[in-house]
C-alpha positions, -999 to 999 in steps of 0.1 A, spaced: 104 -46 432 141 -36 436 155 -10 459 189 1 449 217 -3 475 242 25 471 272 5 483 267 -18 453 266 9 427 291 7 398 293 45 395 298 69 424 295 106 429 323 123 410 329 94 386 331 103 349 299 92 332 304 65 305 298 77 270 273 59 248 257 58 213 220 48 214 191 51 190 164 75 199 127 73 192 131 100 165 155 77 146 186 97 155 216 83 173 225 101 206 256 103 227 265 124 258 284 147 235 250 157 219 242 174 253 275 192 257 257 225 255 237 217 287 250 222 322 234 189 333 219 157 320 194 137 340 199 102 326 171 79 337 170 41 331 133 36 327 108 17 306 73 17 293 55 -10 313 67 -7 349 42 10 372 71 26 392 84 41 359 50 51 347 44 70 380 74 92 372 66 101 336 49 134 346 78 144 369 104 137 342 83 156 317 80 185 341 118 186 347 124 186 310 101 215 305 112 236 335 150 238 328 165 248 295 200 240 307 190 204 317 186 175 293 162 148 305 172 116 287 153 83 292 170 50 285 150 18 281 173 -13 285 146 -39 291 144 -71 270 115 -66 246 114 -102 236 102 -111 272 84 -77 277 69 -67 244 55 -35 259 91 -23 262 97 -26 225 112 3 205 80 7 186 60 11 219 86 37 230 79 56 198 41 53 205 43 69 239 65 97 227 42 104 198 11 105 221 29 128 246 30 104 275 68 108 274 81 142 265 118 141 275 146 156 255 153 121 242 141 86 248 168 60 239 168 23 234 197 3 250 193 -27 228 225 -45 240 219 -35 276 256 -25 277 249 11 288 227 0 317 254 -24 328 281 3 325 262 27 347 252 0 372 215 5 367 193 -19 387 157 -7 385 132 13 366 134 42 371 170 46 381 181 83 377 217 96 373 222 133 375 253 142 355 271 176 357 289 191 328 324 202 339 324 229 312 344 210 286 316 186 277 327 159 301 300 147 325 305 134 360 280 118 383 266 145 406 239 124 422 224 89 418 191 83 435 154 87 435 134 115 419 111 123 448 99 109 482 70 89 467 84 54 469 53 35 456 35 41 423 2 52 440 19 76 465 18 114 460 52 130 464 56 157 490 92 166 480 106 169 446 141 159 456 157 157 422 144 191 413 164 205 442 195 186 431 191 198 395 190 234 408 221 228 429 240 215 398 227 243 376 240 268 402 275 253 397 275 238 432 281 203 445 253 181 456 260 171 492 227 155 500 227 119 511 219 96 482 185 80 486 181 49 465 156 46 437 129 20 439 112 1 411 110 -29 389 142 -47 382 160 -42 348 148 -71 326 181 -86 315 183 -111 286 193 -145 298 231 -146 303 233 -108 300 232 -100 337 262 -78 348 285 -90 375 271 -66 401 236 -80 396 241 -110 418 266 -93 441 
């Protein structure tokens, strides 16, 4: 289990979100520009097998369903050679059976996007705000709710409140509370510099 330390983050509140081009489970290629018509994107580094990630599937599905002006985008960066349950085909399976019902579920095959965002664990959510011109900045980086273990029931939907703040055109001023989960499964030699910092 990894608990993200905010001082070691690569991206900070107010930073421009790095662009990407990643394959989705529907066979289409997605970039941030594809969500330029939304006021916010909740970009979540997640996976199929981690119990911490699995425990948040329902909350992410709910957020995707509740807000038309929010895109919920999952990104799986784990090494499927070492963790076959995180393969692209398995991603497609859990979208097809309805386990994952986000706006998009993307595969970060090279792990470059996860490294560029400073992702450390699954799940690791980044709430991105659209500045009105299609450029997204980091509004909040932290946990989805106050249930820090997979078997815990949340009492506060923290990210929901942050989403509503962003959709209202306001700045999130809440203290960033780190996400908690399994570590990103990097390929040998692919660990970013911040990983061992």
